[in-house]
N, C-alpha and C positions, 0 to 999 in steps of 0.2 A: 553771363549768372558767375555768380560769386562762388565757387567750390571749395569746401575745406578739405584735405585728410588729415585725420589723427589717428597715432596709430600708437602703441607703446609691445612693450616685448613679453610682456608675462601677465599673466592673470590676477599676478598679487600689483601690479600697476592699475592706475586710473588715468581717465581722458582729462578729467576737471580743467586741470588749467588749461590742456590744448584748446577745451571745447569752448571755455567761454572765450580765448582770445578770439577766435575765429567766428563765433558770433557778434563778439563785439566788432570785429571788423566787416560784418555785414553778410558773412557766408549763406546762402539761401538753403545749400542742403552740404553736408557733412558724412565723408561716408571713413566707419571708425573700423579698426583692424587692433585686434590682439595676436601679434607674429610678431617673430623675429625678424629683422631690419635684412639680416644675410640670406634669409628665403626669398627665393625669388617666386617663389608661388603666394601673391597676395591677392585673394581671390576679391576683395575691397578694391584694392589699388588698378588691376583687371578691369571690375567694373566703373571705375571714374574714366581710364583711359577709354575704354567703350563709348562714351555715355558724352564726350567732349564735342561743343562744336566751336567751330570758326568764332573767336570774338567772347569765348568762357575766359576766366581767368581760374589759375586750381594756386589755393591759400594753403601753406604749413605752417604751423607754429614756428620749427625750426628746421634747417636741411636735413638732419639726421634722422627727422621722421621719415622722410620721403626715400630715402634712401641710408644705406652705410658705407659705401666707395663713392670717390671721386666719380670713379666711370659710370656707374649706374646712374647720378644725380646726372651726369650730362647727357646721357642716354636718353632720359628722360623727359628733362629740359630741352630738351634738341627735338623729342617730338612732339611735344606741345607748340614749340617754333614753330616747326612742319606744318602743322594743323592750326596756323594764328591764335593758340591759346598763351594766354600769358601767364606768367608764374611770381607767386609772391610769397616768400620767408619771413615771417614777421621779424623775428629775432634775431636774422642775420641781416637785416637790411638790405636785402634784394626784393627790388620789383622789374621785372623785363619790357613793363612799360615805359621805364624810363632809360635816358642814355646810361646813366649811371648805372643803374640796376644791371643790364646788360651786359654793359666793362665790368663790372663785378665779378657775375658771372663768368665771362669768356675768360678773365684772368685766371680766376680757380681752375677754366679746364686748364689754360696753357701752363699753369702752377703744376698741374697733375700730370699731361704730358713730360713735360720735363723730366718731377721727379721719376717717372716712370722709366724714361733713356736713363738718366744719370742711376739707376738701382741694375740697368742693362747691361752697362760700360762699366759698370764698378763688378761686377758678376763675371762678368770675362774678361776681366783683370785678373781677380782674383782665383780663377780656373784654371788661368795660362799661368801665372804666380809660382801655384802647387803644380800643376806639371813639369815646368822647370826645374822646380828641388825634387822630381821625381814620385811625386805623390798623384794619385788617381782619383777623382771624388766617385761617389756612390757607397753602396753597401759591400762591408770585407766580402770577400768570397772564403764560400765555407760556413764551417758550424766549430763554432766553441767547443772546446774537450768537453766537458758538461753534454751539452745538448748531444755530441757525435755519440755519446756514450748511448745516450739514451737512443739516437738514431739507429744503434747497433743490435740494441736488444730489442727494438719494433721488427728491425728487417729480422735480426732471427727469430723469433715467434712466430711474425708472417710464414717466415719460411718454413716451418714445422707443416704449415697447412691444418693446423689444428685452429685455430683463430681468425676470425673478420678482422677486416682493419678496424672498426668500429669495436670489436672487443678490444683489441689492444688500446685502442683510443682512449676506451675506460677506463682498463688496469693501469697503465700509464698517465692517464689526469692529463690526456692530450688532447686540444682540438684534432676531429678527426682529418682538418684539410690539413695540420700539421704532420699528423701522422703517415698521411699517405706522403708529404712531399720528402721525411725523414728517408723513409721505405725508399724512395726513388732515389735521394743522395746516396745510399749507400749501393744500391745496386749501379747504380752511373759510374760509382765512384770504381766499385771493384770488375765492371767491363773495359776502364779506360788502359 
């Protein structure tokens, strides 16, 4: 059975181009979804995956309709392969029923792995070089002078016992979590 999957990211986009191509290819059933490709919670894709049987063929208009990252695509297509399901991407000329299609997809997978390893090596090298120069990663410790002044005010107000943290937060126009963090910061600094 030829099963299509069409996805658009926003409600103002439409499926017309995808549906036309999938129908022309001979899809007997098409799962349609209006959701970002970044989302891992895609109900229609889940239904598609649940209903697949050995020998089925999943067709998409373009690879990016199935997944946003190569990693996600590789996982999904590997699942197809494991279950005896073929995969076709119409505009990317990928058809896993052919040797060339499988080779092309596996080449994408290998390039993706290579890219991840290069990024990892560059990151390690950059961190080592920065450390050798005396720099350390992460957020700078402490507060800026302006924020420290606000934190002192918040702590002083809290220490009077007249104001709750929620009232101080409202008064200083701070998120309540930030207000708690500032008060704790000043108290910790004074106990050291």
